[in-house]
N, C-alpha and C positions, 0 to 999 in steps of 0.2 A: 741556742739549739733550736733546730727546725721542729715545728709542730706537725704531727701526722695529720693528714687530711682525709684519708680513707677510713672506712669502718674497720675496726679490729675484729677479727673472728677467732674464737677460741673453741676447741673441741678436745675431748678426752676419752681415752679407751677405758673400759671397765672390765677388762679380762681378768679372770680369776687365776690365782696360783694354787698349786696342789694343796688340798687340805684347808683351804680358806673359804669354806662355804660355797665351793664351786658348783655343787649339785643342789643348792637350795635357792629358791626364788628370793627370799628376803635379802640375801646378799646383794643381788643385782638391783633390787628396788632401792636398798640403802645408798648405794653408790650412784644410782641414777637421780635420786632426789637431791643428793649432795651437790652433784654437777648442776642440777636445775636451780638450787639455792643461789649458785654463782652466775646464773643467767648464761651459761655456756650454750653455744649454738646446738651442739649435739653431742651424743655419746657414741662410741662404736663398741661393737663386740666381735672379736675375731672367730674365725671357724675355718675348717678345712675338711677335706675328704680323707685325710690321713688316718691310719689306724691308731687306736688309743696307745699311749705310752707316757713316760715321765714328761710332765709339763704339756701334754697334748690331750689328756682325757677332758672332754668338754661336752656340754649340752648343745643342742642345735641353737645357734645364735639367733636366727630369725624367730623361732618359737619362743626363746627366753624374752626377747624384746616385745613380743606380742604380750606376754605376761606382764612386762614392765609398763606397757602402755596406759592401762587403766589405773596405774598407781602414780602416774605423773601427768602433768597437765600442759607443759609448753616445751620441753626439751625435745630436740630431734633425736630420732632412734635410727641408727645406721648399722645394721648387721653385715658381716662379710657373707657374700653368696658366691659359691664356687660354680662357674659356668661350665667347666669341663665335666663331661659325663652327666649333664644335667639338661633337661629339655627346656628350651626357652619358654614354652607354653606354661610349664609349671613355676618357673622363675617369675613370670608376669603375674600369675595368679597369686603367688605367696607374698610378693612385694606389694601389690595392690591390696591385699587383705590387711597387711600391716599398716598400710596408709589409712584405710578405713577405720580400723580398730583404734588408731591413735589420732583420728581426726585431722589428718593431713600433716603428720610429723615424721613420716617415713623417709628413709633414704636406703640405698644398698651400695655396699663396696664390691666391686667386681674382683674376683680373684680366679686364678686358674690352677689346675692340679697338674703337676710336672712329673711326678715319680711313678715308677713302675708299681711300687708298693700300693699306691692310691689306685692305679688302674686295676690291679688284681683284686683290690677290696670291693670295687664296683663291678668288675667282670665284663665290662663292655668292649674295651679296645686297649691296645697298648699306649704308653705314654708317647707324646709328640714333643717336638722341639718348642721352646717357649715362644719363639717368634710365631710359629703357626697357631699356638694356643691363644696368644693375645689377638691375632687376627680373627680367630673364631669368637673370642670374647666380645670383640667389636660387633660382630655379626649378630650375637645374642643380644647386645644392647640395642641394635637397631630393630630387631624383631620384637623385642619387649616393648619398645616405645610405640611401635605400630599396633600391637595388641591392646595397649592401653587406650589408643585412639579408636579402636574398632567400635567402641560404644561412644556416641556423642553424649554430652554432659546432660542432656534432657531426654535420653532415650527411654528411661523408666517413667511410665505414665501411671501405672497403678490405678487404672480405671475400673472400679469394682462394678459399675453399672453395666459396662460391656464385657467384663472379664478379661480385659487386655492389661497385661503387666508391663509390656514393652512395645515401643513403637519400632516395628522391624525396619522401617525405612531409615532409622538411625542407627542400625547395626551394620557393620561393614566387614567384608572379607579382606584380609590383608594381602592374601595371594603372594606371599613371599617366597622367592626362590633364590637361594644364595649357594656358596660354595660347600656350606656345611649343613644347611637346614632348608626344608621345604615346609612352610606353615600357611595354612589357609585361614584359620580364625573363624569367626570372632572370638574374643575372650569370653570366659565364663563369669567374669567379675566385672561389674560396671566400672567405668572410668574412675580412677583414684581421685580423691578430693583435690590433690595438687596438680592433676593432670597427668604429670610424670613425676613420680617421686624422684628425689635427688639421687643422682648417680655419682659415685665416688671411685677414684682409682688411686691406689698407692703407686705413684709414678716414681718410685725410688730407683729404678733401673731403666736405662734407655730403651729396652726392649718394649716397655709399656707406653712409651711416650706418644706413639702414633694413635693408638686406641684412645688414650686420655685426651689428647687434643681434639680428637673428633667427636667423642661421646660424652665426656665427663662434665659434670657440673662443678665438682670439687676434686682437686688433686693434692696429694701429700707428696712433697719432694724431700730428697736427702741432700743436705747441705750443712757444713760445719761454720760457714761464714756468711754474712749478709751478701757480700759480693758474689760468692758462688750461688746462692739462692737467686739472686737477681738475674744472673745469667741462665739459669734453668728456667725461671719463670718466662723470661723473654723468649726463649726457644720454644716453650710450650705454647705460648700465645701466637708466635709466628706460625706454628703449625696449625693452630686452631683457625687463624685467618686464611690459610691456604685451603681449609676445608669449608670456607664460606661462613665461618662464625665470626662473631664480635670478639676482640681480644679480652674484653671484660666478662665474657660468659664464663671463663675459668676463674674459680676462687682457688688460689694456691695457698697451701699451708705448709709450713715447715714441720716435718716429723721429728719429734724429739722424745727420747726416753728420759724421765726425770727420776732422780734419786735425792729426795730432800731430807736426807738423814742428817745434815749438818745445818746448824744455824736456826734460830727461832724466827727471825724475820718479821717482827711485828711492824705494821705500817708506820708506826710512830718512830721506829728506830731505823728507817731506811737511809741509805746513803744518798748523797746529792745526785740529781739527775746528771748523767754524763759520766759518772764513775765507771770504770771498766768492769763489765760483767765477767762472771766465771766463764771461761770458754767451753765449748763442746768438745767431747772426745769422740773421735771416729771409732765405730764398732763394726767389724765385719759382720755382714748378715743381718743387721738390725739398724734401727735409726740412731743417729748420734746421740751420745749420753751426756746429760747434764748432771753434775753431782755438786750440790752446794745447798744453799738456804733459798727460801721462797722470795726473799727480797731481791737477791742477785738474779734470780730467774725473771722477776718482773723487770729488772733493768735490761737483761738480755732481750726480752720480748719488746720492750720500749725502744732499744736501739735498733733492732731489725725493722720494726714497724716505722720508725722515724726515717730510716734510710729508704723506705719504700722497697724493701727487697721482697717481702712477702705480704699476703693479706692476712696472715694469722698463724696460728700454731695448732697442731694436733699433738697433744701430750699423752704419752704412754707411761703411766706411773709404774716404777719398779715394784713397789709394794702398794697395790691399789688402795687399800683402806688408809694407810698412814700417808702415802704421798698425795693422793687425791685431796684428802682433807687439808693438808697443809698447802696444796696449790690453790684450792678454792678460797680458804680462809686467810691465806697469807698472800700469794702472788696476785690472784684475781682482786682481792680486796684492795691491794694497794694500787692496781691499774684503775679500778673504779674510783678510788679516793683521788686520783690525779685526773679524772675525767677521760681516760683513754679507753675504758670498756664500759658497756651499758650496765646499769644496775637493774633493769627489769626488760621484759620481752615486749617490744612494741607491737608484735603481730602474734598469730596463733599458729602458723604453719612453718616448716623447716625452710621453705622457700622464702617466706617472709624474713626469717632470721638472717638469711644469706643474701637478702636483697635481690633475689631472682624472680622474674616475672613467671606467671603461669603460662605454660605453652598452649598455643591455640591447637585445636584438633585438626589434624591434616586432611581428615576425610570430610568434614562438614562443608568446606567451600565447594568440593567436588559435587556433593549432592545438591547444593543449592544451584551451582551452574547447570547441572543436569536438568533440574527442574525448570 
């Protein structure tokens, strides 16, 4: 059996289900710490502009993870941020703030708002077709990155003798004019510790692929077999190259909902490597579903990783408290036991966990050239 050569990446959602502590900070802190005990790359928390309803009543994801940040030390924090009906200047400030309070562990998953109900809730404009909204989301991603670069890393001087807080020569107007936004800048928050917090896109529908390939650091894909996953990853990387990016700039994760109600799956009782794992079930409107034990899930992850189909998995527990605990203490422990997944964090930032370099500031070379 082939041995995987790339780094395996694992992430998990900590979305609440109705009545399970969803409005209490300890619930999210508990799940985040559990995921951190397993050395997962990051956790995600979903959000939308939709009105409250069964299964949709929730706290603001970005604010919740800002509360989780001081209660954790290494794990990445990736809230969903809806770009439709939201000003990119505010998105830039909020995500940069999360990166500061987490000391470089922030990301954000770009999402759009497609329904008339959400448009009426905000009261700004009617809903638009998904393709147009994702083109707008790409423009938001571009503006946000420029705003993060509008402060050079050493723009803050804090010179008490002269009373100067910032070097004004190291602040930059972005002067962005696009199809949807005109933004001058600069930002009101200093450049984040990671330069650019990690940007994720759930590229589970082809309408999202162009935006994902051009702007994302992490993408989640929808696939029920390693062959299908490999084809989607190849297509996304081909599109990334067409935008002038390196194909390895995209970390591609298979999105899987997991129901670990069956089987105990202790590491010592695992089947032999190569045994057929439990297959994924296609579920309309959501990620494919895995229903089985933690050992078989570890086998599935190993098989896809060995086949070089994806760079890792984004797991959505069906029952967050139950399934995340069994994923971490069962599936992840087995992968660690076999040397397929790390047992500690080698770095401090989310970019470190994902093996991503810190982006250079686009405006600093222009200033130096002008000087």
